N, C-alpha and C positions, 0 to 999 in steps of 0.2 A: 341894728347892732345887737348881738346877743349879750345878755348880762351874765356875769359870773358870780357865783355865790360869795358872799362876804365870809371870811374865815370864821367869824363868830356869829354868823346868822343863827338865830335862835330857833333851830328846828328841833323840836322835842323828839327824843328817842324813847322807845318803850323800855320797860324793865328788862325784857328779854334781850333787846339790842344792847343795853348797857352791860348785862352779864356777859354777852358774847364779845363785846369790845374789851372788857377786862380780861376775859379768857385769852383773847388774841394777844393782848398786851403781855400777859404772863408767859404765854408760849414764845413770843418774840424775845422777851428778856431772857428766858431760859435758854433758848437757842443761841442768843448772843453770848451768854456766859459760856456755853459749850464751845463756841468759836474760839474763845480766849483761853480755854482750859482743856478739859478732857476730850473734846471731839475735834480738835484742830486738824488732825490727820484726815479724819473722815470728811470734813468740810473742804480740805485742800483738794480732795478728789473731784470736787465740783467746780473748781476754778478752771475756766477754759484755757487751754494751752496757748491760744492765739492772743490772749490778753497781754498787753505789753507792760506788765507789772509783775513783781515778785509774788508768787502765789501765796506765800505765808503772810505777806503784807496785806493782800486782798482779804484773806480770812480774818485777820486782826481788825482791819478797818470795817469790814462788813459786820463783824461781831459788835464793835462799838456802836455802829449805826443801829443794829438790831436792839441792843440794850436801850439805847436812847429812844427809839421808836416805841418799844414796849412800855417803857416808863411814861412816855407821852400819852399813849393810849389809856393808861391807867389813871394818871394824875392830871392831865390837862383837858378835863372835860369841857371847859369853856371853848377850847380850840379843837374839839373832836372832829369837826368837819374838815378843817385844814389838815389835821393829822391823818385822817382817813384817806385823803387824796395822796398824801406823801407816802403812807404805808402801801397803798395800792401801787403807786409808781415804783417803790422799792421792790415789790414782788415782781413787777414786770421787768425791772432792770436785772434782777438776779436769775431770771428764767433761762438765759443762755447757759448758765452753769448746769442747769438740769438737762438741757438739750445736749450739752457737751458730754455729760456723764453718760447719756444714752448712746449718742453717736460713737463715742470712743470706747464704749463697753467697759466703763470703769466701775468696779465694785466698791460700794461704800454704803453705810447705813443699812446693811442687809439687802440692798438692791443688787443681787448677784446674778440676775438673768435679764435678758433683753425685755422679757415680758414685764418684770417688776419695774425696770427703769422706764419703760413706756407708760405703764399705769401711773407712775409718779408724775409724769408730765401733765396729766389731767387734773392734778390737785392744785397746781399753781393758779389757774383761773378761779378755782373755788376760794383760794386765799384772797385774791383781788376782790371778788364779790363780797366776801366776809368783811374785809376792811371797809368797803364802801357802804355796805348795808348797816353794819353794827355802829358806825359813827354817824349815820344819817347823811353822809356826804352825797350819796346818789339822790336821795329824796330832796335834800337842800338844793342841789343843782337843778332838779326838775322843777321844784317850786319857784326858783328864781327865773327860770325860763318861761314858765307859765305866766308869771306876772308881767313879762315884757311883751307877750303876744297879744 
């Protein structure tokens, strides 16, 4: 049976990882505030049309989640591993919005060409990796699996 890392497993992260975790948190909080205020229309362009919810509600709820996750990355250092996994999952869950924007050729955030929208798709995996690396979540998971082998 594989072991799963404890949410507060004390895996030390470097100063560089901590700085990048806080930067990611600030970016998430900023984007979340944008969902709720000045960039609502832009974010609405990324809500897939097949989603069975009101698009504006999706933008508001995802904005609230982004602010919460951003603040968690900044202030919940003790739970950084768990928060890292949750943030990575969030980035995976919102990826269909980026795909929808590309497939449906929707202009938003300066992404006004197929090429620009396609290039944007490659940044989502980078965000997932950033969340897992900067919180030590990936290393913690590997460490816990090594100890059970």
